[in-house]
N, C-alpha and C positions, 0 to 999 in steps of 0.2 A: 826474532822480528815480531813475534806475536806477544800477547799478554794473557793475563788470567781471563780476559773477556772472551777468549776463544771457547772456554768451557761453558759459557752461559749465553752467548749471543744468539743461539738458535732457540732460546726460550725453554720453558718448563717441559715441553714434550720431547725435544731432541737434545737438550743441553745435558751432557753427562753429569755435571755437578748437581743439577737439580734432581736427576734421577737417583743418584747415589744418596743424596740427602733424604729423598722420599723412602729409600730403602732402610733408613735408620743410621746411616754413616755420618760421622762428624767430618765435614768436607773442608779442607784448607786449600786455597788457591794461591799458588806462588807466582811471583813476578821476577823475571831476571833483571839484574842491575842494568840501568840505562833505559828501560822502557818508561812510558809515561806515568806508570804507577810506582816506579822505583827509581826516580831520577835524581833525588837529592844526594848530597855528599856532605860529610862532616866538615870539609873545608870549602866554604862558599867561593873562595878565590882560586880554586884549582884550575890549572890550564887545561884546555880541551884535550891536548895531546896526552896529558897524564890521566885525565878522567876516563878517556875512552881506551886506555891501554889495557885491555883485557880480552879474553876469549872464553870459550866454554870451559877451559881449564880452571880459571879462577872461580867461575860459577860452581864448578864441581868440588873444588877443594876448600872454598870458603863459604859460599852462600848456602848451598844445600845442607852442609852439616849444621850451620847456625839455625836454619829453618827447622831441621829435624829436632834439634835440642829444644827450641822454643815450643814446638808442637807437643813434644812429650812432657815438657815441664807443665804446660797449661792443662793438658788432658790427664796427666797422672798415669799414662800408659807406659809400658816398657818397649813396645814396638808399634809400628804403623804400616799401612799399605801405601804404595806409591804408584801413580799412573802418570806416565810421561808420554809426550808426543814430540817427535823430531828432536830438536835440541834438548828437550827435557830428558830424552833418553841418553843423548851424548854426554851431558853433564853428569847424569847419574852414574854411568859406567866409569867416568873419570873418578868420581868420588869413591865408588866401590872398589876400584883398583888401587887407588892411592891411600884410602882410609877404610880398609875392610871392616874396622870396628863399627863404622856407621852402617855398612851394609847389613850387619847383624841386627841392627835396630829396625830393619825392614822385613816384615814377614812375607810380603809378596810385592814384586815390582812388575808392572805390566807396561810393556814397551809398544807403543803404537807408532808404526813407521820408524823404527830405530835407525838413526843416521850415525853409524859407527864406522863400518867399512864402506868406502865409496868408490872402489875401483871401477865398478860398472855403472856408475851414475849416468843418467841420460840428460842431466841438466846442462843446456848449452852455456849458461852463464858460468857455472862452476868450471866446466871444461875450458872455457875461454880464459878465466882468471888463473887457472892452474898453469897456463903458459908463461905467466909473468913471475915465476918463482924467483924470489930474492929482490924483486923490484917493487918495493912497497909504495914508492912515490907514484908510479903508474896506477897502481890499484887504488890509492887514495883519490887520485884524480877521477878515475872511472866511477868510484862509489860516492863521490861528492864530499870527501873529507874524512875525518876520524870517525864521525857518526854517519851511518848510511843515510844519504839524503833521499827524500821521498821522490825527487825528480831527477835522479842520477842518470848519467849517460847510457847506462846499460839497458834501461827500460826501453828507450826508443830503439836501441840497436837490436833487441831480442823480443819485443812484444809480439811480433808476428809468429813466434813459436807457440804461443798459447791462444792467439786470436785470429780467426779467419777475417777476411775483408769485411764481412757483414757484422762482425763483432767489435771492430776497432773503436767504435763509439762508446763501448762499455767502460766504466770506471775500472773494472777488473784488469783491463789491458794496460793500465797506467800504474799498477801496484807492483813494486819490486818483489815482494814475497812470492807472488804467483808467476811472475816472469822467470824467477829463479827456480822454483820448485814444481811448476806445472799447475794446471787447473782443470778440474773435472766438470766440464760443462754438462755432460750427460747426467750427472747426479745433482745438479744445482737447481734450486728453486729461485728463478730470476727475480721474483718479487722481493727477495731478501738482499738484493745487491746493495742498496744504500746502507744497511746495517753492517754488512760484511766489509764494505769499503771503509766505513768509519772506524772500524776496529782492526784495520790492517796497518802494517808498517808502524808499529808502536814504539820503535826505537831499538837500535842495535849498533854495536861497534863494527867498524870496518875490519877489525882484527878477527872477529868471529867468522865473517865470510871468508877472509883470507885463510884462516885455519882450516876451514872446510875444504877450500880449494887445494890446500897442501895435502889433504888425505888422499886426493886423487893421484898426486905426483908420487907421494911416499908409498902409497898402497898399503899403509899400515895405520892402525889406530894409535897415533903417536902424539906426543906433546908438541907445542908450537915450535916451528923451525925458525930460529932467529938468524940463520946463516952460520957458517962453520966457525968463525971467530967467536961470536957471542955464544954459540952452543958449547964451545969448549969452556967458556967462563961459567955458564949456568949449569951444564950437564956433565962437564968433564969428558965430553966426547964430541966428535964433529957432527954427529947426527942426533936428532932428538930421540929420546927413549920411547919405546912403545909402551902403551899401558897394558899391564898384565891383567887380563880379565878371566884367566883360567882358574883362579882361586876364589872368585866372588862367592860368598857363602849363602846369599839369599836366594829364594825361589824366584824364577823369572818366567813370565808368559810373553811370548812374542806374537805380534800382530802385524802383518804386512800384506800388500796387494800387488797384483800383477802389473798394474799400470802406474806405479809410483816411480817418478823420475829418480828419487833419491835413494829410497830403500829397496834396491833391486833384489830379485830372488837369489842370485848367487852370493851377494854380499850379506844378506840376512842369514842365509844358510851357513856362511862362514862364521858369523856371530853365534849361531845356534851350536855349531860344532865346538866352539871354544868355551862356551859357558858350561859350568858343571851341573847346574840345577835348573834346567829348563823343564817346567812342569806342564806347559801348554804351548802349542805352536799353531797359529791360525793364519792360513794363507787365503786371502780373499780373492776369488777369481771372477768377481763382478767386473765386466768390461767397463773401462773408463774410470774405475775407482782410483783416485790419485792421492797425492800426498796430503792435501788439505781436506779431503773428503771425510777423514776421521772426525772433523769438526763440522763440515758444511753439507755433507750429503743428505738428501731427503730420505735416503734408505739406511741411514747409519744405525738406527735402532736394531734392526735385524742382522745387519752385517757385522756390527762391532759391539754395540752396547750390551746386548743380551749375553754375549760371551764374556765380556769384561765383568759384568755383574755376577755371572755364574762363578767365575774364577775367584772373585772377592769372597763369596760365601764358602767356596770349597777350600781355598788355600790360605785365606787371610782371616781377619777378625774385624769386628766393628769397634 
């Protein structure tokens, strides 16, 4: 739902992309298919149902490998470092499990709030959507169509989960990203609200949200569940296959926090136990530090960035 703007919207002081550039790194900002910076298609007449028929699986098996190939071609390097937040982590672990040869091209992957196992998620929206397993028409209606609408029905239904009565006038309360993933008011500089609001809900497929809600029901990190009949056709089994992350060859650093609705402590610990090469594990115990605070917190430098930069120097390369 976010875009590359997330890495720079906080400006040169707190934007991680700026900080890494100042450290001498060649910084590439990726955009997922369907957002405002990556919205075009080779077929200008493609139907919306076909255009938006993708999840983080397609981003992992098609888009990330193509991006890695392009970056290495331009830079002349043999490996690179990867920093992902939220879905950026999900898609990476899909790629690394399905195409381990690409994981070998990554010297270090740093996962900020990795949304992989979601059994213990506290997101009211995802828990609600997980109840509609197999009923895609209901989900499309709730989300506003094949593309997640900025004014979908779920915002009004759940905005009181992130906003108290005296905050309901804030634009933050009308943004699906934060209604779904939570918002850290304690860490937020309110003067930046117009900038944050302008760079939120940048475009996403309803199937991305649906796939995340399935992870709650299946309690596995698994491929998209098309229903038993279509699963038999696509996977040759009634249930979608789980992604095997136990053989991922690259080094991984995990960063998560106690008040993150999506990347809960037991779920991230499960991820840590399955990965074979975890070189750093950071558990942020700052009260109120939530899912988007890796981008928006006024304290992000000391809580996140300093450790990310240290890991880059210790385990990766420029």
